[in-house]
N, C-alpha and C positions, 0 to 999 in steps of 0.2 A: 401412554400417549400413542395414538395411531401413527403408523410410520409415515403416512402421507402428510401429516401436519408438522413433522419435525423441522422441515425447511421452510415453513410458512412464515413470512416476515410481514404479513399484513399489519398495517398500523405503525410499523417501525420507521423512525426517521434515521436515514443513513447518510453520512458525509463521506465521499470518496475523493481524495485528492489525486492530482495527476490523472484525472479521469477523461481528459479530452481525446486520448488515444491509447493504444497499446494495452497493457495489462489492466490499467485503471479503467479504461473504457469497458473492457470485457467484464470486469467486476461490477461496475455500475449497472450495466445491462442485465447481468444475471440476478443481482439483488432486486432490481425493479421487477423482473419477470416473476419473482417469488413474493411480490406484494409490497416491498419497501417503497417508501417515498424517498427517492435518491436525490441528494444534493450533489450535482456534478461540478467538481471544482478543479480549476487549474489557473494558470496565470492570465490567460486570455479569455475574456467573457464570451467572445464570439464563438470560439472553438467549443466551449462548454455548452453554449446554447444549441449548437448543432447536434451534439449528442443528446442533450435533454429533449430537444424537439423530436428526435428520432424515437426516443423511448416513449414519449407521449403518443406519438403516431401509432405505436405498436400496442397501445392500451395501458402503458405503465404510468407511474407518477414520477415526475422528475422536474427539477429546476436547476438553473445555472447560477454559479457563484464564483466570481473571480477572487482568487487568493493566491498570493505568492508566499509560500510557507517559509521562505528565507527572509521575509520582512515581518518584523514583530507587529507593526501597525496593521498590516493586512490580517494577521491572525486575530488580533483584538477585534477588528471590524467584522470579520467573518462570524465570530462567535456572538457578537452583539446582534447581528442579523438573525442568526439561528435562534437565539434566546427570544428575540422580539417576535419572530415569525412563527416559531414552533413551540417555544417554551421548554424544549427538551431535546436531547440527542440520545439515540439508542445504540447507534453503531458509528464507529469511526474507522475508516481504512486509510492509514498513512501510506500513500503510495507515491506521491510526488518525490522526485529525486533529482539530484544534479551529479553530472559526471563530465565536467568541462575539459578535463585533461586526460589525454591518452599518450603515455610516454614513460620514459625511465623515471623512477621515483626521485633520483637525484636532481632531476631537472624540473621538479614541481615548483611553480612560483607561488607567491603569497596570495595572489588574486584567486588562482584555481583552488588553493587550499581553503581559503576563507569561504568561497562560494559553496564548495562541497560540504564543509562542516556546517555552515549556516543552514543549508537546506536539509541535509541528511541526518544531522544530529540535533542541532538547536530547534529546527523546524518540527521534527517528529516529537521532540520532548515537549515543547510548549503547546503543540496541537493536542497532545495527550493530556497535558495538564488542564487545558481549557475544557476539553471533552469530558475528562474525568470529573471535574467540578460540576458540570451539568448532569452527568450520570449519577453522581452521588446524591443529588437533590431528588432523584426520581427512582431510587432503589437499585441502580446498577445499569450495566450495559456491556458492550463488547468492543474492544479495540484490536485491530489487526495491523501489524506493521509489515510492509514489504521490505525484506532485507535482501539477501542474495547468498548464493553458495560461496561467493567471494568472502563472506564473513568467516567461512571455515577454511578455505584455501585461497589465499590472495591471488587475484588474477594478474597475469603478466601485463605489465605496463598500466596497471590499474591500482596503484598503490594507495593513494589517499581515499579513493572510492571504496576499496576493500576494507580499509581501516574504519571508515565511517559505518560500513555495514556490519562489521563486528561489534561496533558500539551499539547499533540498533538491537542486536541479539541480547546484549546485556541489559539494555534499556527495557526491552520487553520483559525480561525476568524481574527487574527491579520494580516496574510498575505492577506486574502481576502479584508480586509478594505483598506490596503495601496496599494495593487496591482490592485484593481479593475479599477482605472483610467488608468492603463496601458494596459487594455484589458486582464488581467490575472485573471482567475477564480480559486478559491481555495476552495475545499470541502473535506469532510471526510466521510469515510465508517466506521461504528461501527458494526463489526460482533459480533454475539452471539456465542454460543457453536458450533464450527465447527470441523469436524473430520479431523485433520491434524497431522502430526508428531510434529509440534510445540506445539500443545495442548495435547500431549500424557500424560502428568502428570495428566490432568483432567480425562482422560479416564482410566488411570491405577488405579486410586483410585475409586473403585466401589461406595463407600459411597458418594463421591463428585459428581460423574457422575449421580447417582440416584437423588441426591438433586437438581442438575441442571434440569434434565429431568422433575421432578415433578413440576417445576415452568414454564415450557414452554407450552403455550396453544396448539401449534401444536404437542406437544408430542414427539418430536424427535430432534436430533441434525441436523445441516446443513452439506452439502457437499461443498467443495470449489467452485464448479461451480455455486452454488446458491449465491455467493457473487459477482461474476464477472459482472453480468448484471447491477448492480447498478453503478459500475465503468464505464461501457460502456455508460450508460446514462449521467453520470457526465462529461465525456470528449467529448461528442458528441454535435452536433448542437441541439439536443433535450433539452439541458440544458443551452442554451445561456444566460438565465436570472437567472441562479442559481449559487449563490456564497455565501460562508460563512456558508453553510449548513452542518450539521453532521447527516447523514442518518443512522438510526439504522435498522439493518437487523438481527433480533434475534428470529424470530418465536413467538414473543410476550412476551419474557422473562421479559422485563422491564416494562410491562404494570402495 
């Protein structure tokens, strides 16, 4: 296969959750720039439409779809829409996440615990189940889960979030093992410190921010666009023999 076609996603239907900003938006834009029809999804339709419209103005194909992955009814409705509108799904990027609590693990309350688990574990799981069923019908597909380096080294004052991201790593491997025979590849991206609104608590605390920076060999945080290329690789024909992998993109933080 010619090198220039390895990353060609023309004709592929891709669903990216948490795509109204940050890493998800960067992923959606990059996949669209390589030919995919991207379904831009997050909780608020207006925010999704802003990104989708921008992609269309730049010559790409995109549509907006509101879906709160912490809500099972929303997941069901989203896949009913995809099935009726497209009849298939080739790519799922589970990127939406929740991290409502930043503080000592002993002070975690039930509401914060439930929200974090419902989105980061249950949401990823059932989004993957629904996507996998559609992919199974059409000979395969690719799923990428956004986890975190916190899956490997729990973040300070980010206990339950780190625990859920560790679950995402194991979930990735479980789906990869059982779905491989169906032609479905499942991998994960583990971002390091990335400048996003989602990670604002880390940047707001100067002591924490400096502590992170001092441990990063590249000496800086990442920007969202620096995460998207790994996802493009994982969903493209360049990665046809890659599954069950959890790729760390952290500037060397976890070395």
